[in-house]
N, C-alpha and C positions, 0 to 999 in steps of 0.2 A: 362820287367820292366815297372812300372806304370808311365805314363807321369807326369811331374812336375806340370802341371796345373790341375791334377786330384783332385777334392775336397774331395776324400776319405782320404786325408792326407797320400798318398803313402802306404796305407795298401793293400797288394795284395789280402787279403781275401775278401775285399769289392769291389775290382775292378770288374766291370761287365764282365762276361765271354762271350767270342765270339767264333765262330767256325762253325756255321751252314751254309750250302750252300745258296747262294743268290737266292731269288725267282724272281729276276728281269727278265722281258721279253725283247726280242729284238723288234724292231719296227714292223716287219712283224707279229710276233705272237700276239703282243698286238692288232694290228688293226684287225686281223682275229677274235680274241675273242670279241673285242668291237662290231664289225659289226654283230656278230651272233644274236644280239637282233633285227635285222632288216631283218629277213628272210622272213617275210610275203610278198606275191606278191604285196601288196599295196605300198611297199617301192621301187619297181623296177624303177618307173620313177624318183626317187630322188637320184640316185646313185652318181651324181656329188656333190650334197649337202651333202650327207652322207660322201663322201670322205673328204670334207672340215671339217666336224664335227669330223671325226676320226683323222684328223691331229691336230685339237685343243685338243682333248682328249689325244693324244700322247704327246703333249707338256706339258700338266698338269701332266701327269704320269712321263715323263722324268725328270721334274724339281721338282717332289714330292710336288706339291702344295696341301697339305692335307687340309688346311684351307685358302682358297683364300680371305676370308673376315674376317678381325679382327678389334678390337678396343682396346684402352688402358683399362686395368683392372680398373683403377680408385681407389678412396678411399676404404679402408677396406681390401685391399690386401697387402701382404708383399712387392710386387713390383708393385706399381700403374702404372708405365710406361710400363709394360710388355704387349705385344700385345696378346690378348686372342680372340679366335674364337667367332664370333657373335652367332654362333649356341650354343656354351656352355653358353654364357651369357644369352640367351633366356631360355635354359634349367634350369639354376640356378634360374632365376626369377620365372619360373613356379613352381619349388620346394618350393621357399620361400613363394609364394602365397598359395600353398597347406598347408604348415605348419601353416600359419596364420589362414586358415580355421579350421585346426585340433585343434588349441589352443583356438579358439574363443568359449567360453562357451555359448554365446548367440545363436549359431547355433546347430542344431541337430547333434548328433554324426553320423558317417558314417561307413557303413560296405561294404567292397569290396568282391564281389563274383567272383571267378576265375574259369572258365571252362578250364581245362587243356588238353582236348581232341583235336586232330587235325581233327577229323572226322566232315564232314559237308555235308548236302544235296546239297550244291551249288558247289561241286567239285566231284572228281572221286567216292567216296564211295556212293554218291547218297542218303544218309540218314543222318538224324540228329544223334547226339551222345546221349548216355544215360547220360553222364556227363552234357550235356546242359539241359536235362530234369530235372536233379537233381538241377541244378542252378535255374531253373524256380520254382521248388518246394520250395527251400530255400527262394527265393525272395518273393513268395506269402505268405509264413508263416510269414516272418518278417514284411512285409508290412501290413498284417492283424492286427498284434499287434500294429504297429505304433511306433512312438517315435524316429526312426532312418531313415537316408537316405541311400538308396542302390545304389551302383555303380556295374556295371558288366563289367568284362574283359574276353572276349571269345577268347582264344588263337587259335581257329580254323581258325581265319582270316589270320594267317600266311600262311596257305595253300590254302585259297580260295579268298583272296582279292589282287587285283593288287597293286604292289609296297609296300607290307607290309613285313617288315623284322625285325628280331632280330638277329643282327650280333653276332658272337661268342665272348666270353670274351677272351682277349689276355693275361690274367694272369699277369697283371702288379703287382698285389698284391704280387705275389710270388717273384718278384724282391725286392719290398719294399712297405709297405702299403702307404707310402707317395707318391709313384708313381701312386697309384690308386686314381684317382680324383673323387670327389663327386660333381655333377653327372659325369658319365663317359665322359672323353674327347677323347677317342679313336675314336669315331664316331661323326659326319660323317667324312669320309676320302674321299674327292672329287677326289684326284688323283688316288685312287684305285677303284673308283666307288662304295664305301661302303657308300651308302646314304639311305635316307628314313628309318632310324633306328627307331623302334617303342618305344624303351626304354625311350626316352625323354618325351613321353606321359604316359608311365607306371609308372615311378618314382613318379610323383605327385599323382597318384591314391593310391599308397602305403603310401605316406607321409600323405595324407589327411585322411586316414582311421584310425578309432579307433579299428576296428576288420577286420580281413581278413579270408575268408573261401575259401580253395582250394578244388575243387572237380575234381578228375582225375581218369582215368583208369590206369591199369598197361600195359606198353609196354615192353615186354621182361624183366620181373623182375625188372623194373625200372620206374621212372617217364617218361612221354612222352617227345619227343624231344622238342616241343615248351615250355613245362614247364621247362625243364632243361636249355634251352637257357636263359629263364628269370631268373631262379635261379642263374646261373653263373654271369649274368650281374648285379645282386643285390649285388655282393660282395662289391662294392664301398659304399653301404648303411651301411656297418658294418665295420667301421674302416677306410673308405676312406678319402682322403684329400680334404677339401673344398676350398683349395687355390692353383690352378695350377701354380700361379706365384712363389710360394715358391720353386718349383722344376724346375723353368725355363722351363715350359712345361714338356717334357718327358726326362729329364736328369737323367738317372738311377743312376749315381754316386752321384749326389746331393741328390737324394731321399734316398739312402742307408746311407749316412752320417746323414741325418735328423733322420732316424729311430734309428740309434745307439746312437744319442744324447738324445733319449727318445721320444716315440710316444704314444699319449694318446688314440688311437683307438676310435674315436667318434662313438657312437652307434646311427645312424640316425633314426632307427626304434624302438628304445627301448620302451618297455612298451605297445606296441600294443598287442591286444588279437588275438588268432587264433583258427580256427577249420579246421580239415582235414578230408575229406571223400575220401577213395580209394576203387575202385571196380575193380573186375577182373572176369575172367571166368574159369581160370585153376589154376595158381599159382602166387605167388609173392605179394599178397596184404599186408600181415603183414609187410614184410621187407620194402616195399615202403612207407607204412604209417609211420613206425618207422623212416625211413630216413628223410621224410618230417618234422615230428615233431622235430627230433633232429636238423635239419637245422634251423627251425624257432626259437627253443629255443637258439641255438648258437648265434643268432642275438639279443638275449635278448627280444624276443617276449614271451608272456605268454599264456599258454593254457587256453581256456575258461572252461575246465573241462573234465572229463572222457567221458561224453556223447557227447562232441564235436569232439572226435577222433574216427573214424570208419574205419574198413576195412572189406569188405564183398565180397562174390562171388554171381554173378547173372547168372543163367543158367549154373551151375557148370558142366564142361565137356560135355556140350550139343551142339547142332548145333548153329553156329554163326547166322544163318539166323533167329533163333527164339529169339535172344537176347532181343529185345524190348518187345516181347510178354511175355518173362519170367519176365522182369521188371514190366510189367503191373500186373502180378499175385503176385509179391512180395510186398504186402502191408506193410509187416514188415520193409523192407528196405526203402520204401518211408517214413514211419513214423519215422525211425531213422534219415534220412536226415532232415526231418522237425524238429525233436528234436535237432539235432546238430545246426541247424540255430538258433533256439530259445534259446538254451543254450548260443550261442555266443552273441545274442542280449541282453540277460539278464545280461551277464557278462560285456558287454560294458556299459550298463546303470548303473550297480552297481559301476563300476570303476569311471564313470563320477561323480557319487554322493558321492564318497569317501567311499563306503561300501565294496570295494574289495581291499584287500592289499595282495600282493605276499610276503609271508614270506621269509626273507633273501634278499629281493631285494635291501636293502640299505647297504649290506655288501660289503666291498672292495674285489675285486677279486685278488687273489695272482698271477694269470697268465692271460694274455690277449690271444686273438686267435693267 
C-alpha cells in the first residue's frame, strides 16, 4: 500500500519501485577500500593520521553526507528556501555564463572539437591516437580560414590525468525527466567519494559551442568508453530539469507526479550544428557513426551536412603497429577530415548570419523523447 504522504496521490503505478539489495558497506570493508588509495610506501609514516582520516570518511559515509556544503536556492527557484549544493550552484552559474557567450552576437562563434579516444602517449599505450591527430587537422583547417573560435576536449585525459573522472549516469531520467537535473546534481557525492567529476567543466563547453565535431575510433563495434560516459551524462541536457528545488532534491515520487502533470522537455542544446568522424581498422564504423548521428539529432542538434559525417577504415585488417603509418599514407582520409571541419565551420557561420534554416525545425513535435 502506498503511504498516505506519498505525493503520487496514492497511485500504485507511479509509486517508486524498490527491491534491489543494499550496496552499503560495513565499517571494516569501507575503511579497507578507502585506505587502498594510500598503498604507496610514502604514506607508511602517516598511518596514525590516515586512521583519523578514515574515521572521518566513515562518518561522512555512515551519515550519507552527499553535499556537506549547501546554500539557499534563492530567487528564481520554485522553493527559494531549499538547501542546494554549492557545487551545483557553481555548475549552474558556469552554464549560464557559457550560454551568455553563445548568445552574444558580438563574439565569434565557437566550435568544440572532441577527441573520443582514450589512447595517449602519456600512459600505457605509449603513443598518441589517430583521433587526436585528426583533431589537430580539423583545428588547423578551421583556424586557417578564421572567423570562429576553437575549443578542444580531449577525452584521453580520463585515462592519463590524475583525478580526472566522468562518473556513470545513474539513469534518473528513466525514473522521471523531472528527476534528472540540469546540470546533473548526482555528483559530486562526497559521502561515496564520487568527486572530481569532469562533467561540470564539459557542460559549459557544449553550451558555449555553435558547432560540435566528434572524432572517435570504434571500440568493439561501439563508441569508446570515455565518449559513452560523456554521452550518458549529457542526458540532462535534453529534457532535464533546471530547478532541483521543484523535486525537493531527489524525491522520485514528487518527480513522477510532475511528469504526469505535463513535462516540457527543455532542449538545452537545441539548434547547435555537428560533425562526426568515426574511424576503425576492422569493423563497426558505419553503425557507430550512425548511432552518434542519431543521438545528436535526437537532442535537436543539426547536421552540418553530408560531408560532415564520415566513417572510414584506416589500415583495414592490417597490423596495428602500422596504424599511424597507414594514416600518414591515407591523404584522402586526411582531406575528408579537413573537409568535414570546414563544412562545420561554413554551416556555423551561415547559421549565425541567418543563411541556414533547418526545414521543419519550427514544427510542433507530436511526441517527446
